[in-house]
C-alpha positions as a Markdown table, in Angstrom:
| # | Residue | x | y | z |
|---|---|---|---|---|
| 1 | Met | 143.7 | -20.0 | -64.5 |
| 2 | Phe | 141.8 | -21.4 | -61.5 |
| 3 | Gln | 142.8 | -24.5 | -59.6 |
| 4 | Tyr | 140.1 | -26.1 | -57.5 |
| 5 | Val | 139.3 | -28.9 | -55.2 |
| 6 | Ile | 135.9 | -30.6 | -54.8 |
| 7 | Glu | 134.9 | -32.4 | -51.7 |
| 8 | Ser | 131.6 | -34.2 | -50.7 |
| 9 | Asp | 131.4 | -36.3 | -47.5 |
| 10 | Thr | 128.3 | -38.1 | -46.1 |
| 11 | Gly | 129.3 | -37.0 | -42.6 |
| 12 | Arg | 129.1 | -39.1 | -39.4 |
| 13 | Lys | 125.4 | -39.2 | -38.8 |
| 14 | Arg | 123.7 | -39.5 | -42.2 |
| 15 | Glu | 123.4 | -42.7 | -44.2 |
| 16 | Val | 123.0 | -41.0 | -47.6 |
| 17 | Asn | 124.8 | -38.1 | -49.2 |
| 18 | Glu | 122.1 | -35.8 | -50.6 |
| 19 | Asp | 124.6 | -33.1 | -51.6 |
| 20 | Arg | 125.8 | -32.7 | -55.2 |
| 21 | Val | 128.8 | -30.7 | -56.3 |
| 22 | Ala | 130.5 | -30.2 | -59.7 |
| 23 | Val | 132.8 | -27.9 | -61.7 |
| 24 | Leu | 132.5 | -27.8 | -65.4 |
| 25 | Lys | 134.8 | -25.9 | -67.8 |
| 26 | Arg | 134.2 | -24.8 | -71.4 |
| 27 | Pro | 137.0 | -24.8 | -74.0 |
| 28 | Gly | 137.3 | -21.0 | -73.7 |
| 29 | Gly | 138.0 | -21.2 | -70.0 |
| 30 | Leu | 134.6 | -20.2 | -68.6 |
| 31 | Leu | 133.8 | -22.2 | -65.4 |
| 32 | Leu | 130.5 | -23.2 | -63.9 |
| 33 | Ala | 130.8 | -24.2 | -60.2 |
| 34 | Leu | 127.8 | -25.9 | -58.6 |
| 35 | Val | 126.8 | -26.9 | -55.1 |
| 36 | Ala | 123.4 | -28.3 | -54.2 |
| 37 | Asp | 122.0 | -29.6 | -50.9 |
| 38 | Gly | 119.0 | -31.8 | -51.4 |
| 39 | Met | 116.0 | -32.3 | -49.1 |
| 40 | Gly | 112.9 | -34.5 | -49.1 |
| 41 | Gly | 111.6 | -37.7 | -47.7 |
| 42 | His | 112.9 | -41.2 | -48.6 |
| 43 | Asn | 116.2 | -39.7 | -49.8 |
| 44 | Ala | 114.5 | -37.8 | -52.6 |
| 45 | Gly | 116.8 | -34.9 | -51.8 |
| 46 | Asp | 119.5 | -36.9 | -53.5 |
| 47 | Val | 117.3 | -36.9 | -56.7 |
| 48 | Ala | 116.6 | -33.2 | -56.5 |
| 49 | Ser | 120.3 | -32.1 | -56.1 |
| 50 | Arg | 121.5 | -34.5 | -58.7 |
| 51 | Met | 118.9 | -33.4 | -61.2 |
| 52 | Ala | 119.7 | -29.7 | -60.6 |
| 53 | Val | 123.5 | -30.1 | -60.9 |
| 54 | Asp | 123.5 | -32.5 | -63.8 |
| 55 | Glu | 120.9 | -30.6 | -65.8 |
| 56 | Leu | 122.6 | -27.2 | -65.3 |
| 57 | Gly | 125.9 | -28.7 | -66.2 |
| 58 | Arg | 124.6 | -30.3 | -69.4 |
| 59 | Arg | 123.0 | -27.1 | -70.5 |
| 60 | Phe | 126.2 | -25.1 | -69.7 |
| 61 | Met | 128.3 | -27.4 | -71.8 |
| 62 | Glu | 125.9 | -27.5 | -74.7 |
| 63 | Ala | 125.2 | -23.7 | -74.9 |
| 64 | Asp | 126.4 | -21.7 | -77.9 |
| 65 | Glu | 129.6 | -19.7 | -77.3 |
| 66 | Glu | 127.9 | -16.3 | -77.9 |
| 67 | Thr | 125.6 | -17.1 | -75.0 |
| 68 | Phe | 128.3 | -15.9 | -72.5 |
| 69 | Glu | 129.9 | -12.9 | -74.3 |
| 70 | Thr | 128.8 | -10.2 | -71.8 |
| 71 | Thr | 128.0 | -10.1 | -68.1 |
| 72 | Glu | 124.3 | -9.3 | -68.9 |
| 73 | Glu | 124.1 | -12.4 | -71.2 |
| 74 | Lys | 125.7 | -14.6 | -68.5 |
| 75 | Thr | 123.3 | -13.3 | -65.9 |
| 76 | Ala | 120.3 | -13.8 | -68.2 |
| 77 | Trp | 121.4 | -17.3 | -69.1 |
| 78 | Leu | 122.0 | -18.4 | -65.6 |
| 79 | Ser | 118.8 | -16.9 | -64.2 |
| 80 | Gly | 116.7 | -18.4 | -67.0 |
| 81 | Gln | 118.3 | -21.8 | -66.9 |
| 82 | Val | 117.8 | -22.1 | -63.1 |
| 83 | Leu | 114.1 | -21.2 | -63.6 |
| 84 | Gln | 113.7 | -24.0 | -66.2 |
| 85 | Val | 115.6 | -26.5 | -64.1 |
| 86 | Asn | 113.4 | -25.6 | -61.2 |
| 87 | Arg | 110.4 | -26.5 | -63.2 |
| 88 | Leu | 111.9 | -29.8 | -64.3 |
| 89 | Val | 112.6 | -30.8 | -60.7 |
| 90 | Tyr | 109.1 | -29.7 | -59.6 |
| 91 | Glu | 107.4 | -31.6 | -62.3 |
| 92 | His | 109.4 | -34.7 | -61.5 |
| 93 | Ser | 108.4 | -34.4 | -57.8 |
| 94 | Ile | 104.7 | -34.2 | -58.6 |
| 95 | Thr | 104.8 | -37.1 | -61.1 |
| 96 | His | 106.8 | -39.5 | -58.9 |
| 97 | Ser | 105.1 | -40.1 | -55.6 |
| 98 | Glu | 108.4 | -41.2 | -53.9 |
| 99 | Cys | 109.8 | -37.7 | -54.7 |
| 100 | Lys | 106.9 | -35.6 | -53.5 |
| 101 | Gly | 108.0 | -32.4 | -51.8 |
| 102 | Met | 111.7 | -32.8 | -52.7 |
| 103 | Gly | 113.9 | -29.8 | -53.3 |
| 104 | Thr | 117.4 | -28.5 | -53.1 |
| 105 | Thr | 119.5 | -25.5 | -52.3 |
| 106 | Leu | 121.7 | -24.1 | -55.1 |
| 107 | Ile | 124.8 | -22.1 | -55.6 |
| 108 | Ala | 125.7 | -21.8 | -59.3 |
| 109 | Ala | 128.7 | -19.6 | -60.1 |
| 110 | Leu | 129.9 | -18.6 | -63.6 |
| 111 | Ile | 133.5 | -17.6 | -63.4 |
| 112 | Glu | 135.7 | -16.1 | -66.1 |
| 113 | Glu | 139.0 | -14.6 | -65.1 |
| 114 | Asp | 138.1 | -12.1 | -62.3 |
| 115 | Asp | 134.4 | -11.9 | -63.1 |
| 116 | Cys | 131.8 | -14.0 | -61.3 |
| 117 | Val | 128.0 | -14.2 | -61.9 |
| 118 | Leu | 126.3 | -16.2 | -59.2 |
| 119 | Cys | 122.8 | -17.6 | -58.5 |
| 120 | His | 121.7 | -18.4 | -55.0 |
| 121 | Ile | 118.7 | -20.3 | -53.5 |
| 122 | Gly | 118.5 | -21.5 | -49.9 |
| 123 | Asp | 121.2 | -21.7 | -47.3 |
| 124 | Ser | 124.2 | -23.0 | -49.1 |
| 125 | Arg | 126.8 | -20.2 | -49.1 |
| 126 | Ala | 129.5 | -18.5 | -51.1 |
| 127 | Tyr | 132.5 | -16.8 | -49.5 |
| 128 | Val | 135.4 | -14.8 | -50.9 |
| 129 | Ile | 138.7 | -15.0 | -49.0 |
| 130 | Gly | 141.3 | -12.2 | -49.7 |
| 131 | Pro | 142.9 | -10.0 | -47.1 |
| 132 | Ser | 139.7 | -10.8 | -45.1 |
| 133 | Met | 136.9 | -13.3 | -45.4 |
| 134 | Ala | 133.4 | -12.2 | -46.5 |
| 135 | Gln | 130.2 | -14.1 | -47.1 |
| 136 | Val | 128.7 | -13.2 | -50.5 |
| 137 | Thr | 125.3 | -14.8 | -50.1 |
| 138 | Arg | 122.7 | -14.4 | -47.3 |
| 139 | Asp | 120.7 | -17.5 | -46.3 |
| 140 | His | 117.1 | -17.5 | -47.4 |
| 141 | Ser | 116.1 | -18.6 | -43.9 |
| 142 | Tyr | 113.5 | -18.1 | -41.2 |
| 143 | Val | 116.0 | -16.8 | -38.7 |
| 144 | Asn | 117.2 | -14.2 | -41.1 |
| 145 | Val | 113.6 | -12.9 | -41.4 |
| 146 | Leu | 113.6 | -12.6 | -37.6 |
| 147 | Val | 116.9 | -10.7 | -37.7 |
| 148 | Asp | 115.6 | -8.4 | -40.4 |
| 149 | Asn | 112.5 | -7.7 | -38.3 |
| 150 | Gly | 114.7 | -7.0 | -35.2 |
| 151 | Glu | 113.2 | -9.9 | -33.3 |
| 152 | Ile | 116.6 | -11.6 | -32.7 |
| 153 | Thr | 120.2 | -10.6 | -33.1 |
| 154 | Gln | 122.6 | -12.1 | -35.7 |
| 155 | Gln | 124.4 | -13.8 | -32.8 |
| 156 | Gln | 121.2 | -15.4 | -31.6 |
| 157 | Ala | 120.5 | -16.5 | -35.1 |
| 158 | Glu | 123.6 | -18.6 | -35.1 |
| 159 | Asp | 122.3 | -20.9 | -32.4 |
| 160 | His | 118.5 | -20.6 | -33.0 |
| 161 | Pro | 116.6 | -24.0 | -32.9 |
| 162 | Lys | 115.0 | -23.2 | -36.2 |
| 163 | Lys | 118.3 | -22.1 | -37.9 |
| 164 | Asn | 117.9 | -24.7 | -40.6 |
| 165 | Trp | 114.4 | -23.6 | -41.7 |
| 166 | Ile | 114.9 | -22.3 | -45.2 |
| 167 | Leu | 112.3 | -20.3 | -47.1 |
| 168 | Arg | 113.4 | -21.0 | -50.7 |
| 169 | Ser | 114.5 | -24.2 | -52.4 |
| 170 | Leu | 114.7 | -25.2 | -56.0 |
| 171 | Gly | 112.0 | -27.7 | -57.1 |
| 172 | Thr | 109.4 | -27.3 | -54.4 |
| 173 | Glu | 107.2 | -24.8 | -56.3 |
| 174 | Pro | 106.6 | -24.3 | -60.0 |
| 175 | Asp | 108.3 | -20.9 | -59.9 |
| 176 | Ile | 111.3 | -19.9 | -57.8 |
| 177 | Glu | 112.7 | -16.5 | -56.6 |
| 178 | Arg | 116.4 | -16.7 | -57.2 |
| 179 | Glu | 119.0 | -14.2 | -56.0 |
| 180 | Met | 121.6 | -13.1 | -58.5 |
| 181 | His | 125.0 | -11.6 | -57.7 |
| 182 | His | 127.7 | -10.1 | -59.8 |
| 183 | Phe | 131.1 | -9.3 | -58.4 |
| 184 | Ser | 134.8 | -9.2 | -59.1 |
| 185 | Leu | 137.2 | -11.8 | -57.8 |
| 186 | Ala | 140.2 | -9.4 | -58.2 |
| 187 | Gly | 142.2 | -9.3 | -55.0 |
| 188 | Thr | 140.5 | -12.6 | -53.9 |
| 189 | Ser | 142.9 | -15.4 | -53.0 |
| 190 | Tyr | 140.1 | -18.1 | -52.6 |
| 191 | Phe | 136.5 | -18.5 | -53.6 |
| 192 | Leu | 134.5 | -21.1 | -51.6 |
| 193 | Ile | 130.9 | -22.4 | -52.2 |
| 194 | Cys | 129.6 | -24.8 | -49.7 |
| 195 | Thr | 126.6 | -26.6 | -48.2 |
| 196 | Asp | 125.5 | -25.9 | -44.6 |
| 197 | Gly | 127.2 | -29.1 | -43.5 |
| 198 | Leu | 130.4 | -27.1 | -43.6 |
| 199 | Ser | 129.2 | -23.6 | -42.7 |
| 200 | Asn | 127.2 | -24.8 | -39.7 |
| 201 | Lys | 130.2 | -26.5 | -38.1 |
| 202 | Leu | 133.1 | -24.2 | -39.0 |
| 203 | Asn | 133.1 | -20.5 | -38.4 |
| 204 | Glu | 134.9 | -18.1 | -40.7 |
| 205 | Arg | 138.0 | -18.1 | -38.5 |
| 206 | Asp | 138.2 | -21.9 | -38.8 |
| 207 | Ile | 137.7 | -21.9 | -42.6 |
| 208 | Ser | 140.2 | -19.0 | -43.2 |
| 209 | Ser | 142.9 | -20.6 | -41.0 |
| 210 | Ile | 142.8 | -23.8 | -43.0 |
| 211 | Val | 142.5 | -22.2 | -46.4 |
| 212 | Arg | 145.3 | -19.8 | -45.7 |
| 213 | Ser | 147.7 | -22.5 | -44.5 |
| 214 | Lys | 150.7 | -23.7 | -46.5 |
| 215 | Ala | 149.1 | -27.1 | -47.3 |
| 216 | Ser | 148.3 | -28.1 | -50.8 |
| 217 | Leu | 144.8 | -27.3 | -52.1 |
| 218 | Ser | 143.7 | -31.0 | -51.8 |
| 219 | Gln | 145.1 | -31.1 | -48.2 |
| 220 | Lys | 143.1 | -28.0 | -47.3 |
| 221 | Gly | 139.9 | -29.7 | -48.7 |
| 222 | Lys | 140.6 | -32.8 | -46.6 |
| 223 | Ala | 141.3 | -30.7 | -43.5 |
| 224 | Leu | 138.0 | -28.8 | -43.8 |
| 225 | Ile | 136.1 | -32.1 | -44.1 |
| 226 | Ala | 138.0 | -33.6 | -41.1 |
| 227 | Leu | 137.3 | -30.7 | -38.9 |
| 228 | Ala | 133.6 | -30.6 | -39.7 |
| 229 | Asn | 133.3 | -34.3 | -38.9 |
| 230 | Asp | 135.4 | -33.8 | -35.7 |
| 231 | Leu | 132.9 | -31.1 | -34.6 |
| 232 | Gly | 130.0 | -33.5 | -35.0 |
| 233 | Gly | 129.5 | -34.2 | -38.7 |
| 234 | Glu | 125.7 | -34.3 | -38.3 |
| 235 | Asp | 125.1 | -33.4 | -42.0 |
| 236 | Asn | 126.5 | -34.0 | -45.4 |
| 237 | Ile | 129.6 | -31.8 | -46.0 |
| 238 | Ser | 130.3 | -30.5 | -49.5 |
| 239 | Phe | 132.1 | -27.6 | -51.2 |
| 240 | Val | 134.2 | -26.3 | -54.1 |
| 241 | Leu | 137.3 | -24.4 | -53.1 |
| 242 | Leu | 138.9 | -22.4 | -56.0 |
| 243 | Thr | 142.0 | -20.3 | -56.2 |
| 244 | Ala | 143.9 | -18.4 | -58.9 |
| 245 | Leu | 147.2 | -18.3 | -56.9 |
| 246 | Gly | 148.8 | -21.2 | -58.9 |
| 247 | Glu | 149.4 | -23.3 | -55.8 |
| 248 | Glu | 149.9 | -27.0 | -55.7 |
| 249 | Val | 146.6 | -29.0 | -56.0 |
């Protein structure tokens, strides 16, 4: 049984929070955890992230039970639904002038006991924290292309002026290439999905130190937000932190 905490903070420099986060649970125990970081002019990013999370959440809760019986079925459902929601967001953007060009990153994770199926678009991230901390996703970003081509190092990518240029986002095109992951959470103490407002400000050592502390889960969430803001808080800061350790929420 997973406990979790959800946090979403506007940060210190933005006037609007364009992030959207949610965790939904079906009667059988299957969880859907969602994080989306919206982008677009005139705060349309808020519309894109809200549409993506709300629509995926609704479809998840309304789906038939047999939809999620196997890993293959979970993967097919999640991949297909993200494709359909991408089209909905895209069509909204081209039919509403104030939303032209809007889009959103997405992390969507289906979790049942130790099994996790995850869909990833953009530069929001997923981490597992067990004996060590590991990043599950890899940002769909311009700097990662430079790293892959050997033009810059991973260390140079961390401080690159174009670090936040992402190459994939939900809703900006009629079709979307989405990255699917399937992995076990066995041996994992914590599972974290977050927007770059957290991962750009806190390194893995900072995150792991707070998450592994003896504080309650909600206190850990507040501490992550506080530190990201103390380090500048230039962006919205949002995440879902889950654990199966049975600790105090």
